[in-house]
mmCIF file of the N, C-alpha and C atoms, coordinates in Angstrom:
data_MODEL
# 
_entry.id   MODEL 
# 
loop_
_atom_site.group_PDB 
_atom_site.id 
_atom_site.type_symbol 
_atom_site.label_atom_id 
_atom_site.label_alt_id 
_atom_site.label_comp_id 
_atom_site.label_asym_id 
_atom_site.label_entity_id 
_atom_site.label_seq_id 
_atom_site.pdbx_PDB_ins_code 
_atom_site.Cartn_x 
_atom_site.Cartn_y 
_atom_site.Cartn_z 
_atom_site.occupancy 
_atom_site.B_iso_or_equiv 
_atom_site.pdbx_formal_charge 
_atom_site.auth_seq_id 
_atom_site.auth_comp_id 
_atom_site.auth_asym_id 
_atom_site.auth_atom_id 
_atom_site.pdbx_PDB_model_num 
ATOM 1   N N  . MET A 1 1  ? -4.200  -113.181 169.326 1.00 0.00 ? 1  MET A N  1 
ATOM 2   C CA . MET A 1 1  ? -5.785  -113.768 169.553 1.00 0.00 ? 1  MET A CA 1 
ATOM 3   C C  . MET A 1 1  ? -5.966  -114.989 169.867 1.00 0.00 ? 1  MET A C  1 
ATOM 4   N N  . ASN A 1 2  ? -6.159  -115.698 170.637 1.00 0.00 ? 2  ASN A N  1 
ATOM 5   C CA . ASN A 1 2  ? -6.933  -116.938 171.268 1.00 0.00 ? 2  ASN A CA 1 
ATOM 6   C C  . ASN A 1 2  ? -8.334  -117.174 169.947 1.00 0.00 ? 2  ASN A C  1 
ATOM 7   N N  . GLN A 1 3  ? -8.354  -117.674 169.211 1.00 0.00 ? 3  GLN A N  1 
ATOM 8   C CA . GLN A 1 3  ? -9.214  -118.078 168.463 1.00 0.00 ? 3  GLN A CA 1 
ATOM 9   C C  . GLN A 1 3  ? -10.322 -118.917 169.136 1.00 0.00 ? 3  GLN A C  1 
ATOM 10  N N  . SER A 1 4  ? -10.403 -119.334 169.898 1.00 0.00 ? 4  SER A N  1 
ATOM 11  C CA . SER A 1 4  ? -11.593 -119.712 170.508 1.00 0.00 ? 4  SER A CA 1 
ATOM 12  C C  . SER A 1 4  ? -12.364 -118.097 171.017 1.00 0.00 ? 4  SER A C  1 
ATOM 13  N N  . VAL A 1 5  ? -11.538 -117.413 171.441 1.00 0.00 ? 5  VAL A N  1 
ATOM 14  C CA . VAL A 1 5  ? -12.342 -115.978 171.972 1.00 0.00 ? 5  VAL A CA 1 
ATOM 15  C C  . VAL A 1 5  ? -12.955 -115.612 170.722 1.00 0.00 ? 5  VAL A C  1 
ATOM 16  N N  . LEU A 1 6  ? -12.513 -115.527 169.461 1.00 0.00 ? 6  LEU A N  1 
ATOM 17  C CA . LEU A 1 6  ? -12.927 -115.104 168.529 1.00 0.00 ? 6  LEU A CA 1 
ATOM 18  C C  . LEU A 1 6  ? -14.319 -115.460 168.493 1.00 0.00 ? 6  LEU A C  1 
ATOM 19  N N  . TYR A 1 7  ? -14.354 -116.797 168.437 1.00 0.00 ? 7  TYR A N  1 
ATOM 20  C CA . TYR A 1 7  ? -15.469 -117.491 168.006 1.00 0.00 ? 7  TYR A CA 1 
ATOM 21  C C  . TYR A 1 7  ? -16.593 -117.523 168.871 1.00 0.00 ? 7  TYR A C  1 
ATOM 22  N N  . GLU A 1 8  ? -16.288 -117.229 170.377 1.00 0.00 ? 8  GLU A N  1 
ATOM 23  C CA . GLU A 1 8  ? -16.979 -117.702 171.693 1.00 0.00 ? 8  GLU A CA 1 
ATOM 24  C C  . GLU A 1 8  ? -18.608 -116.853 171.633 1.00 0.00 ? 8  GLU A C  1 
ATOM 25  N N  . ASN A 1 9  ? -18.910 -116.236 171.216 1.00 0.00 ? 9  ASN A N  1 
ATOM 26  C CA . ASN A 1 9  ? -20.019 -115.717 170.930 1.00 0.00 ? 9  ASN A CA 1 
ATOM 27  C C  . ASN A 1 9  ? -20.558 -115.997 169.530 1.00 0.00 ? 9  ASN A C  1 
ATOM 28  N N  . SER A 1 10 ? -19.885 -116.689 168.905 1.00 0.00 ? 10 SER A N  1 
ATOM 29  C CA . SER A 1 10 ? -20.325 -117.064 167.265 1.00 0.00 ? 10 SER A CA 1 
ATOM 30  C C  . SER A 1 10 ? -21.837 -118.105 166.903 1.00 0.00 ? 10 SER A C  1 
ATOM 31  N N  . PRO A 1 11 ? -22.544 -117.810 166.451 1.00 0.00 ? 11 PRO A N  1 
ATOM 32  C CA . PRO A 1 11 ? -23.546 -118.800 166.546 1.00 0.00 ? 11 PRO A CA 1 
ATOM 33  C C  . PRO A 1 11 ? -23.313 -120.347 165.763 1.00 0.00 ? 11 PRO A C  1 
ATOM 34  N N  . GLU A 1 12 ? -23.285 -121.493 166.026 1.00 0.00 ? 12 GLU A N  1 
ATOM 35  C CA . GLU A 1 12 ? -22.681 -122.526 165.601 1.00 0.00 ? 12 GLU A CA 1 
ATOM 36  C C  . GLU A 1 12 ? -23.528 -123.106 163.971 1.00 0.00 ? 12 GLU A C  1 
ATOM 37  N N  . LEU A 1 13 ? -22.964 -122.924 163.032 1.00 0.00 ? 13 LEU A N  1 
ATOM 38  C CA . LEU A 1 13 ? -23.739 -122.885 161.629 1.00 0.00 ? 13 LEU A CA 1 
ATOM 39  C C  . LEU A 1 13 ? -23.193 -124.362 161.285 1.00 0.00 ? 13 LEU A C  1 
ATOM 40  N N  . ASN A 1 14 ? -24.418 -125.086 160.512 1.00 0.00 ? 14 ASN A N  1 
ATOM 41  C CA . ASN A 1 14 ? -24.375 -126.049 159.715 1.00 0.00 ? 14 ASN A CA 1 
ATOM 42  C C  . ASN A 1 14 ? -23.713 -126.341 158.954 1.00 0.00 ? 14 ASN A C  1 
ATOM 43  N N  . GLU A 1 15 ? -23.513 -127.208 157.535 1.00 0.00 ? 15 GLU A N  1 
ATOM 44  C CA . GLU A 1 15 ? -22.984 -127.000 156.526 1.00 0.00 ? 15 GLU A CA 1 
ATOM 45  C C  . GLU A 1 15 ? -23.941 -126.191 155.313 1.00 0.00 ? 15 GLU A C  1 
ATOM 46  N N  . LEU A 1 16 ? -25.505 -126.817 155.783 1.00 0.00 ? 16 LEU A N  1 
ATOM 47  C CA . LEU A 1 16 ? -26.270 -126.045 154.594 1.00 0.00 ? 16 LEU A CA 1 
ATOM 48  C C  . LEU A 1 16 ? -26.125 -124.476 154.547 1.00 0.00 ? 16 LEU A C  1 
ATOM 49  N N  . GLU A 1 17 ? -25.773 -124.137 156.154 1.00 0.00 ? 17 GLU A N  1 
ATOM 50  C CA . GLU A 1 17 ? -25.773 -122.309 156.518 1.00 0.00 ? 17 GLU A CA 1 
ATOM 51  C C  . GLU A 1 17 ? -24.155 -121.992 155.958 1.00 0.00 ? 17 GLU A C  1 
ATOM 52  N N  . VAL A 1 18 ? -23.785 -122.818 155.541 1.00 0.00 ? 18 VAL A N  1 
ATOM 53  C CA . VAL A 1 18 ? -22.150 -122.175 155.374 1.00 0.00 ? 18 VAL A CA 1 
ATOM 54  C C  . VAL A 1 18 ? -22.444 -122.228 154.254 1.00 0.00 ? 18 VAL A C  1 
ATOM 55  N N  . ARG A 1 19 ? -22.581 -122.994 153.151 1.00 0.00 ? 19 ARG A N  1 
ATOM 56  C CA . ARG A 1 19 ? -23.235 -122.920 151.729 1.00 0.00 ? 19 ARG A CA 1 
ATOM 57  C C  . ARG A 1 19 ? -23.962 -121.903 151.557 1.00 0.00 ? 19 ARG A C  1 
ATOM 58  N N  . TYR A 1 20 ? -24.957 -121.742 152.222 1.00 0.00 ? 20 TYR A N  1 
ATOM 59  C CA . TYR A 1 20 ? -25.690 -120.732 151.492 1.00 0.00 ? 20 TYR A CA 1 
ATOM 60  C C  . TYR A 1 20 ? -24.932 -118.826 151.887 1.00 0.00 ? 20 TYR A C  1 
ATOM 61  N N  . LEU A 1 21 ? -24.470 -119.125 153.147 1.00 0.00 ? 21 LEU A N  1 
ATOM 62  C CA . LEU A 1 21 ? -23.574 -117.516 153.494 1.00 0.00 ? 21 LEU A CA 1 
ATOM 63  C C  . LEU A 1 21 ? -22.375 -117.429 152.451 1.00 0.00 ? 21 LEU A C  1 
ATOM 64  N N  . PHE A 1 22 ? -21.400 -118.597 152.275 1.00 0.00 ? 22 PHE A N  1 
ATOM 65  C CA . PHE A 1 22 ? -20.701 -118.754 150.693 1.00 0.00 ? 22 PHE A CA 1 
ATOM 66  C C  . PHE A 1 22 ? -21.890 -118.088 149.899 1.00 0.00 ? 22 PHE A C  1 
ATOM 67  N N  . THR A 1 23 ? -22.506 -118.580 149.063 1.00 0.00 ? 23 THR A N  1 
ATOM 68  C CA . THR A 1 23 ? -23.207 -118.103 147.954 1.00 0.00 ? 23 THR A CA 1 
ATOM 69  C C  . THR A 1 23 ? -23.111 -117.096 147.964 1.00 0.00 ? 23 THR A C  1 
ATOM 70  N N  . LEU A 1 24 ? -23.958 -116.377 148.957 1.00 0.00 ? 24 LEU A N  1 
ATOM 71  C CA . LEU A 1 24 ? -24.533 -114.745 149.172 1.00 0.00 ? 24 LEU A CA 1 
ATOM 72  C C  . LEU A 1 24 ? -23.074 -113.913 148.780 1.00 0.00 ? 24 LEU A C  1 
ATOM 73  N N  . TRP A 1 25 ? -21.860 -114.541 149.438 1.00 0.00 ? 25 TRP A N  1 
ATOM 74  C CA . TRP A 1 25 ? -20.637 -114.128 149.154 1.00 0.00 ? 25 TRP A CA 1 
ATOM 75  C C  . TRP A 1 25 ? -20.367 -113.420 147.609 1.00 0.00 ? 25 TRP A C  1 
ATOM 76  N N  . ASN A 1 26 ? -20.671 -115.178 147.474 1.00 0.00 ? 26 ASN A N  1 
ATOM 77  C CA . ASN A 1 26 ? -19.595 -115.259 146.059 1.00 0.00 ? 26 ASN A CA 1 
ATOM 78  C C  . ASN A 1 26 ? -20.385 -114.428 145.099 1.00 0.00 ? 26 ASN A C  1 
ATOM 79  N N  . LYS A 1 27 ? -22.181 -114.286 144.842 1.00 0.00 ? 27 LYS A N  1 
ATOM 80  C CA . LYS A 1 27 ? -22.716 -113.082 144.350 1.00 0.00 ? 27 LYS A CA 1 
ATOM 81  C C  . LYS A 1 27 ? -22.478 -112.109 144.359 1.00 0.00 ? 27 LYS A C  1 
ATOM 82  N N  . ALA A 1 28 ? -22.087 -111.521 145.513 1.00 0.00 ? 28 ALA A N  1 
ATOM 83  C CA . ALA A 1 28 ? -21.516 -110.025 145.325 1.00 0.00 ? 28 ALA A CA 1 
ATOM 84  C C  . ALA A 1 28 ? -20.249 -109.898 144.915 1.00 0.00 ? 28 ALA A C  1 
ATOM 85  N N  . LEU A 1 29 ? -19.028 -111.017 145.057 1.00 0.00 ? 29 LEU A N  1 
ATOM 86  C CA . LEU A 1 29 ? -18.153 -111.400 144.800 1.00 0.00 ? 29 LEU A CA 1 
ATOM 87  C C  . LEU A 1 29 ? -18.096 -110.980 143.069 1.00 0.00 ? 29 LEU A C  1 
ATOM 88  N N  . ALA A 1 30 ? -19.177 -111.481 142.491 1.00 0.00 ? 30 ALA A N  1 
ATOM 89  C CA . ALA A 1 30 ? -19.509 -111.544 141.063 1.00 0.00 ? 30 ALA A CA 1 
ATOM 90  C C  . ALA A 1 30 ? -19.684 -110.331 140.185 1.00 0.00 ? 30 ALA A C  1 
ATOM 91  N N  . SER A 1 31 ? -20.261 -109.647 141.436 1.00 0.00 ? 31 SER A N  1 
ATOM 92  C CA . SER A 1 31 ? -21.117 -108.105 140.858 1.00 0.00 ? 31 SER A CA 1 
ATOM 93  C C  . SER A 1 31 ? -19.833 -107.473 140.719 1.00 0.00 ? 31 SER A C  1 
ATOM 94  N N  . LEU A 1 32 ? -18.402 -107.533 141.214 1.00 0.00 ? 32 LEU A N  1 
ATOM 95  C CA . LEU A 1 32 ? -17.439 -107.087 140.617 1.00 0.00 ? 32 LEU A CA 1 
ATOM 96  C C  . LEU A 1 32 ? -17.960 -105.350 141.987 1.00 0.00 ? 32 LEU A C  1 
ATOM 97  N N  . ASP A 1 33 ? -18.714 -104.851 142.492 1.00 0.00 ? 33 ASP A N  1 
ATOM 98  C CA . ASP A 1 33 ? -18.932 -104.007 143.280 1.00 0.00 ? 33 ASP A CA 1 
ATOM 99  C C  . ASP A 1 33 ? -18.729 -104.384 144.941 1.00 0.00 ? 33 ASP A C  1 
ATOM 100 N N  . SER A 1 34 ? -17.230 -103.658 144.926 1.00 0.00 ? 34 SER A N  1 
ATOM 101 C CA . SER A 1 34 ? -16.499 -103.650 146.342 1.00 0.00 ? 34 SER A CA 1 
ATOM 102 C C  . SER A 1 34 ? -17.634 -103.323 147.395 1.00 0.00 ? 34 SER A C  1 
ATOM 103 N N  . ALA A 1 35 ? -18.498 -102.450 147.032 1.00 0.00 ? 35 ALA A N  1 
ATOM 104 C CA . ALA A 1 35 ? -19.558 -102.243 148.051 1.00 0.00 ? 35 ALA A CA 1 
ATOM 105 C C  . ALA A 1 35 ? -19.914 -103.315 148.815 1.00 0.00 ? 35 ALA A C  1 
ATOM 106 N N  . LYS A 1 36 ? -20.857 -104.179 147.853 1.00 0.00 ? 36 LYS A N  1 
ATOM 107 C CA . LYS A 1 36 ? -21.539 -105.517 147.736 1.00 0.00 ? 36 LYS A CA 1 
ATOM 108 C C  . LYS A 1 36 ? -20.938 -105.990 148.739 1.00 0.00 ? 36 LYS A C  1 
ATOM 109 N N  . VAL A 1 37 ? -19.675 -106.669 148.096 1.00 0.00 ? 37 VAL A N  1 
ATOM 110 C CA . VAL A 1 37 ? -18.688 -107.462 148.893 1.00 0.00 ? 37 VAL A CA 1 
ATOM 111 C C  . VAL A 1 37 ? -17.700 -107.085 150.529 1.00 0.00 ? 37 VAL A C  1 
ATOM 112 N N  . ALA A 1 38 ? -18.045 -106.005 150.948 1.00 0.00 ? 38 ALA A N  1 
ATOM 113 C CA . ALA A 1 38 ? -17.700 -105.390 151.945 1.00 0.00 ? 38 ALA A CA 1 
ATOM 114 C C  . ALA A 1 38 ? -18.697 -105.505 152.668 1.00 0.00 ? 38 ALA A C  1 
ATOM 115 N N  . SER A 1 39 ? -20.114 -105.302 152.183 1.00 0.00 ? 39 SER A N  1 
ATOM 116 C CA . SER A 1 39 ? -21.389 -105.436 152.982 1.00 0.00 ? 39 SER A CA 1 
ATOM 117 C C  . SER A 1 39 ? -21.753 -107.184 153.837 1.00 0.00 ? 39 SER A C  1 
ATOM 118 N N  . ARG A 1 40 ? -20.809 -107.931 152.901 1.00 0.00 ? 40 ARG A N  1 
ATOM 119 C CA . ARG A 1 40 ? -21.091 -109.258 153.573 1.00 0.00 ? 40 ARG A CA 1 
ATOM 120 C C  . ARG A 1 40 ? -20.457 -109.706 154.719 1.00 0.00 ? 40 ARG A C  1 
ATOM 121 N N  . TYR A 1 41 ? -19.232 -108.520 155.403 1.00 0.00 ? 41 TYR A N  1 
ATOM 122 C CA . TYR A 1 41 ? -18.490 -108.967 156.305 1.00 0.00 ? 41 TYR A CA 1 
ATOM 123 C C  . TYR A 1 41 ? -19.448 -107.847 157.492 1.00 0.00 ? 41 TYR A C  1 
ATOM 124 N N  . SER A 1 42 ? -19.293 -108.392 158.544 1.00 0.00 ? 42 SER A N  1 
ATOM 125 C CA . SER A 1 42 ? -20.096 -108.145 160.158 1.00 0.00 ? 42 SER A CA 1 
ATOM 126 C C  . SER A 1 42 ? -19.237 -106.678 160.422 1.00 0.00 ? 42 SER A C  1 
ATOM 127 N N  . LYS A 1 43 ? -19.638 -106.039 161.253 1.00 0.00 ? 43 LYS A N  1 
ATOM 128 C CA . LYS A 1 43 ? -19.208 -104.959 161.904 1.00 0.00 ? 43 LYS A CA 1 
ATOM 129 C C  . LYS A 1 43 ? -17.709 -105.314 162.147 1.00 0.00 ? 43 LYS A C  1 
ATOM 130 N N  . LYS A 1 44 ? -17.549 -106.510 162.576 1.00 0.00 ? 44 LYS A N  1 
ATOM 131 C CA . LYS A 1 44 ? -16.296 -106.379 163.693 1.00 0.00 ? 44 LYS A CA 1 
ATOM 132 C C  . LYS A 1 44 ? -15.618 -107.248 162.293 1.00 0.00 ? 44 LYS A C  1 
ATOM 133 N N  . GLY A 1 45 ? -16.002 -107.676 161.315 1.00 0.00 ? 45 GLY A N  1 
ATOM 134 C CA . GLY A 1 45 ? -14.799 -108.407 160.356 1.00 0.00 ? 45 GLY A CA 1 
ATOM 135 C C  . GLY A 1 45 ? -13.560 -108.126 160.370 1.00 0.00 ? 45 GLY A C  1 
ATOM 136 N N  . VAL A 1 46 ? -12.758 -109.037 160.115 1.00 0.00 ? 46 VAL A N  1 
ATOM 137 C CA . VAL A 1 46 ? -11.032 -108.668 160.278 1.00 0.00 ? 46 VAL A CA 1 
ATOM 138 C C  . VAL A 1 46 ? -11.038 -109.679 158.636 1.00 0.00 ? 46 VAL A C  1 
ATOM 139 N N  . LEU A 1 47 ? -9.755  -109.041 157.892 1.00 0.00 ? 47 LEU A N  1 
ATOM 140 C CA . LEU A 1 47 ? -9.354  -109.229 156.867 1.00 0.00 ? 47 LEU A CA 1 
ATOM 141 C C  . LEU A 1 47 ? -7.564  -109.614 157.369 1.00 0.00 ? 47 LEU A C  1 
ATOM 142 N N  . GLN A 1 48 ? -6.767  -110.611 157.338 1.00 0.00 ? 48 GLN A N  1 
ATOM 143 C CA . GLN A 1 48 ? -6.050  -110.483 157.596 1.00 0.00 ? 48 GLN A CA 1 
ATOM 144 C C  . GLN A 1 48 ? -5.256  -110.097 156.386 1.00 0.00 ? 48 GLN A C  1 
ATOM 145 N N  . PRO A 1 49 ? -3.892  -109.680 156.811 1.00 0.00 ? 49 PRO A N  1 
ATOM 146 C CA . PRO A 1 49 ? -3.137  -108.805 155.820 1.00 0.00 ? 49 PRO A CA 1 
ATOM 147 C C  . PRO A 1 49 ? -2.748  -110.411 155.032 1.00 0.00 ? 49 PRO A C  1 
ATOM 148 N N  . THR A 1 50 ? -2.272  -110.194 153.461 1.00 0.00 ? 50 THR A N  1 
ATOM 149 C CA . THR A 1 50 ? -1.182  -111.147 152.786 1.00 0.00 ? 50 THR A CA 1 
ATOM 150 C C  . THR A 1 50 ? -0.358  -110.230 151.807 1.00 0.00 ? 50 THR A C  1 
ATOM 151 N N  . GLY A 1 51 ? -1.116  -109.406 151.334 1.00 0.00 ? 51 GLY A N  1 
ATOM 152 C CA . GLY A 1 51 ? -0.117  -108.201 150.458 1.00 0.00 ? 51 GLY A CA 1 
ATOM 153 C C  . GLY A 1 51 ? 0.380   -107.010 151.286 1.00 0.00 ? 51 GLY A C  1 
ATOM 154 N N  . SER A 1 52 ? 0.052   -107.006 152.599 1.00 0.00 ? 52 SER A N  1 
ATOM 155 C CA . SER A 1 52 ? 0.169   -105.397 153.121 1.00 0.00 ? 52 SER A CA 1 
ATOM 156 C C  . SER A 1 52 ? 0.307   -106.258 155.006 1.00 0.00 ? 52 SER A C  1 
ATOM 157 N N  . VAL A 1 53 ? 0.947   -105.126 155.458 1.00 0.00 ? 53 VAL A N  1 
ATOM 158 C CA . VAL A 1 53 ? 1.431   -105.228 156.968 1.00 0.00 ? 53 VAL A CA 1 
ATOM 159 C C  . VAL A 1 53 ? 0.185   -104.846 157.489 1.00 0.00 ? 53 VAL A C  1 
ATOM 160 N N  . THR A 1 54 ? -1.062  -104.300 157.151 1.00 0.00 ? 54 THR A N  1 
ATOM 161 C CA . THR A 1 54 ? -2.251  -103.849 157.531 1.00 0.00 ? 54 THR A CA 1 
ATOM 162 C C  . THR A 1 54 ? -3.348  -104.762 157.880 1.00 0.00 ? 54 THR A C  1 
ATOM 163 N N  . PRO A 1 55 ? -3.911  -104.929 158.665 1.00 0.00 ? 55 PRO A N  1 
ATOM 164 C CA . PRO A 1 55 ? -5.601  -105.387 158.411 1.00 0.00 ? 55 PRO A CA 1 
ATOM 165 C C  . PRO A 1 55 ? -6.655  -104.234 158.448 1.00 0.00 ? 55 PRO A C  1 
ATOM 166 N N  . LYS A 1 56 ? -7.267  -105.292 157.452 1.00 0.00 ? 56 LYS A N  1 
ATOM 167 C CA . LYS A 1 56 ? -8.568  -104.380 157.070 1.00 0.00 ? 56 LYS A CA 1 
ATOM 168 C C  . LYS A 1 56 ? -9.689  -104.585 158.170 1.00 0.00 ? 56 LYS A C  1 
ATOM 169 N N  . ASN A 1 57 ? -9.832  -103.809 158.817 1.00 0.00 ? 57 ASN A N  1 
ATOM 170 C CA . ASN A 1 57 ? -10.499 -103.966 159.730 1.00 0.00 ? 57 ASN A CA 1 
ATOM 171 C C  . ASN A 1 57 ? -11.749 -103.031 159.874 1.00 0.00 ? 57 ASN A C  1 
ATOM 172 N N  . THR A 1 58 ? -11.733 -102.048 158.894 1.00 0.00 ? 58 THR A N  1 
ATOM 173 C CA . THR A 1 58 ? -13.270 -101.297 159.192 1.00 0.00 ? 58 THR A CA 1 
ATOM 174 C C  . THR A 1 58 ? -14.046 -101.538 157.707 1.00 0.00 ? 58 THR A C  1 
ATOM 175 N N  . LYS A 1 59 ? -14.882 -100.974 157.630 1.00 0.00 ? 59 LYS A N  1 
ATOM 176 C CA . LYS A 1 59 ? -15.899 -100.949 156.011 1.00 0.00 ? 59 LYS A CA 1 
ATOM 177 C C  . LYS A 1 59 ? -14.931 -100.528 155.349 1.00 0.00 ? 59 LYS A C  1 
ATOM 178 N N  . ALA A 1 60 ? -14.237 -99.126  155.407 1.00 0.00 ? 60 ALA A N  1 
ATOM 179 C CA . ALA A 1 60 ? -13.644 -98.656  154.297 1.00 0.00 ? 60 ALA A CA 1 
ATOM 180 C C  . ALA A 1 60 ? -12.242 -99.597  153.937 1.00 0.00 ? 60 ALA A C  1 
ATOM 181 N N  . LEU A 1 61 ? -12.029 -100.160 154.683 1.00 0.00 ? 61 LEU A N  1 
ATOM 182 C CA . LEU A 1 61 ? -10.576 -100.647 154.347 1.00 0.00 ? 61 LEU A CA 1 
ATOM 183 C C  . LEU A 1 61 ? -10.928 -101.962 153.791 1.00 0.00 ? 61 LEU A C  1 
ATOM 184 N N  . ILE A 1 62 ? -12.177 -102.600 154.242 1.00 0.00 ? 62 ILE A N  1 
ATOM 185 C CA . ILE A 1 62 ? -12.705 -103.957 153.313 1.00 0.00 ? 62 ILE A CA 1 
ATOM 186 C C  . ILE A 1 62 ? -12.668 -103.191 151.626 1.00 0.00 ? 62 ILE A C  1 
ATOM 187 N N  . THR A 1 63 ? -13.546 -102.448 151.628 1.00 0.00 ? 63 THR A N  1 
ATOM 188 C CA . THR A 1 63 ? -13.841 -102.057 150.463 1.00 0.00 ? 63 THR A CA 1 
ATOM 189 C C  . THR A 1 63 ? -12.400 -101.830 149.490 1.00 0.00 ? 63 THR A C  1 
ATOM 190 N N  . ASP A 1 64 ? -11.365 -100.798 150.145 1.00 0.00 ? 64 ASP A N  1 
ATOM 191 C CA . ASP A 1 64 ? -10.740 -100.512 149.523 1.00 0.00 ? 64 ASP A CA 1 
ATOM 192 C C  . ASP A 1 64 ? -10.216 -101.709 148.924 1.00 0.00 ? 64 ASP A C  1 
ATOM 193 N N  . TYR A 1 65 ? -9.903  -102.689 149.832 1.00 0.00 ? 65 TYR A N  1 
ATOM 194 C CA . TYR A 1 65 ? -9.071  -104.030 149.185 1.00 0.00 ? 65 TYR A CA 1 
ATOM 195 C C  . TYR A 1 65 ? -9.731  -104.663 148.265 1.00 0.00 ? 65 TYR A C  1 
ATOM 196 N N  . PHE A 1 66 ? -10.966 -104.896 148.564 1.00 0.00 ? 66 PHE A N  1 
ATOM 197 C CA . PHE A 1 66 ? -12.048 -105.521 147.136 1.00 0.00 ? 66 PHE A CA 1 
ATOM 198 C C  . PHE A 1 66 ? -12.218 -104.538 145.796 1.00 0.00 ? 66 PHE A C  1 
ATOM 199 N N  . ASP A 1 67 ? -11.713 -102.552 146.185 1.00 0.00 ? 67 ASP A N  1 
ATOM 200 C CA . ASP A 1 67 ? -11.253 -102.383 145.009 1.00 0.00 ? 67 ASP A CA 1 
ATOM 201 C C  . ASP A 1 67 ? -10.223 -102.933 144.048 1.00 0.00 ? 67 ASP A C  1 
ATOM 202 N N  . GLN A 1 68 ? -9.741  -102.750 144.535 1.00 0.00 ? 68 GLN A N  1 
ATOM 203 C CA . GLN A 1 68 ? -8.264  -103.427 143.769 1.00 0.00 ? 68 GLN A CA 1 
ATOM 204 C C  . GLN A 1 68 ? -8.323  -105.534 143.595 1.00 0.00 ? 68 GLN A C  1 
ATOM 205 N N  . PHE A 1 69 ? -8.884  -105.775 144.623 1.00 0.00 ? 69 PHE A N  1 
ATOM 206 C CA . PHE A 1 69 ? -9.144  -107.140 144.374 1.00 0.00 ? 69 PHE A CA 1 
ATOM 207 C C  . PHE A 1 69 ? -9.936  -107.578 143.192 1.00 0.00 ? 69 PHE A C  1 
ATOM 208 N N  . LEU A 1 70 ? -10.816 -107.100 143.069 1.00 0.00 ? 70 LEU A N  1 
ATOM 209 C CA . LEU A 1 70 ? -12.322 -107.056 141.807 1.00 0.00 ? 70 LEU A CA 1 
ATOM 210 C C  . LEU A 1 70 ? -11.642 -106.754 140.923 1.00 0.00 ? 70 LEU A C  1 
ATOM 211 N N  . LYS A 1 71 ? -10.390 -106.333 140.360 1.00 0.00 ? 71 LYS A N  1 
ATOM 212 C CA . LYS A 1 71 ? -9.971  -105.562 139.080 1.00 0.00 ? 71 LYS A CA 1 
ATOM 213 C C  . LYS A 1 71 ? -9.141  -106.758 138.510 1.00 0.00 ? 71 LYS A C  1 
ATOM 214 N N  . LYS A 1 72 ? -9.160  -108.412 139.140 1.00 0.00 ? 72 LYS A N  1 
ATOM 215 C CA . LYS A 1 72 ? -8.464  -109.313 139.091 1.00 0.00 ? 72 LYS A CA 1 
ATOM 216 C C  . LYS A 1 72 ? -9.754  -110.408 138.090 1.00 0.00 ? 72 LYS A C  1 
ATOM 217 N N  . LYS A 1 73 ? -10.953 -109.249 138.375 1.00 0.00 ? 73 LYS A N  1 
ATOM 218 C CA . LYS A 1 73 ? -12.416 -110.859 138.280 1.00 0.00 ? 73 LYS A CA 1 
ATOM 219 C C  . LYS A 1 73 ? -12.128 -112.046 138.798 1.00 0.00 ? 73 LYS A C  1 
ATOM 220 N N  . PRO A 1 74 ? -11.855 -112.446 139.454 1.00 0.00 ? 74 PRO A N  1 
ATOM 221 C CA . PRO A 1 74 ? -11.746 -113.921 140.835 1.00 0.00 ? 74 PRO A CA 1 
ATOM 222 C C  . PRO A 1 74 ? -13.481 -114.354 140.459 1.00 0.00 ? 74 PRO A C  1 
ATOM 223 N N  . GLN A 1 75 ? -12.739 -115.452 140.508 1.00 0.00 ? 75 GLN A N  1 
ATOM 224 C CA . GLN A 1 75 ? -14.183 -116.565 140.660 1.00 0.00 ? 75 GLN A CA 1 
ATOM 225 C C  . GLN A 1 75 ? -13.837 -117.600 141.343 1.00 0.00 ? 75 GLN A C  1 
ATOM 226 N N  . VAL A 1 76 ? -15.004 -117.941 142.381 1.00 0.00 ? 76 VAL A N  1 
ATOM 227 C CA . VAL A 1 76 ? -14.546 -118.737 143.739 1.00 0.00 ? 76 VAL A CA 1 
ATOM 228 C C  . VAL A 1 76 ? -15.503 -119.859 143.899 1.00 0.00 ? 76 VAL A C  1 
ATOM 229 N N  . VAL A 1 77 ? -15.420 -121.107 143.732 1.00 0.00 ? 77 VAL A N  1 
ATOM 230 C CA . VAL A 1 77 ? -16.404 -122.275 143.709 1.00 0.00 ? 77 VAL A CA 1 
ATOM 231 C C  . VAL A 1 77 ? -15.618 -122.705 145.019 1.00 0.00 ? 77 VAL A C  1 
ATOM 232 N N  . ILE A 1 78 ? -16.655 -123.796 145.762 1.00 0.00 ? 78 ILE A N  1 
ATOM 233 C CA . ILE A 1 78 ? -16.740 -125.076 146.587 1.00 0.00 ? 78 ILE A CA 1 
ATOM 234 C C  . ILE A 1 78 ? -16.158 -126.111 145.813 1.00 0.00 ? 78 ILE A C  1 
ATOM 235 N N  . LEU A 1 79 ? -15.621 -126.986 146.603 1.00 0.00 ? 79 LEU A N  1 
ATOM 236 C CA . LEU A 1 79 ? -14.762 -128.247 145.723 1.00 0.00 ? 79 LEU A CA 1 
ATOM 237 C C  . LEU A 1 79 ? -15.014 -129.363 146.882 1.00 0.00 ? 79 LEU A C  1 
# 
């Protein structure tokens, strides 16, 4: 899919807004609660596969992905 089509109807965000959204996502990640992390994704959110061939394109699939990923207790920072 053409990337410009993906973002055609998306609002433009400034750096402060992006950092705020990242902070919300990172706090959800730190909670180790996959449902909280999945709730940070839009209804049309898609995680592109890295360890499988199946895109994670539903709330259930995104939650399932984070069920496994959060077992590694990831930590994220903006550099």
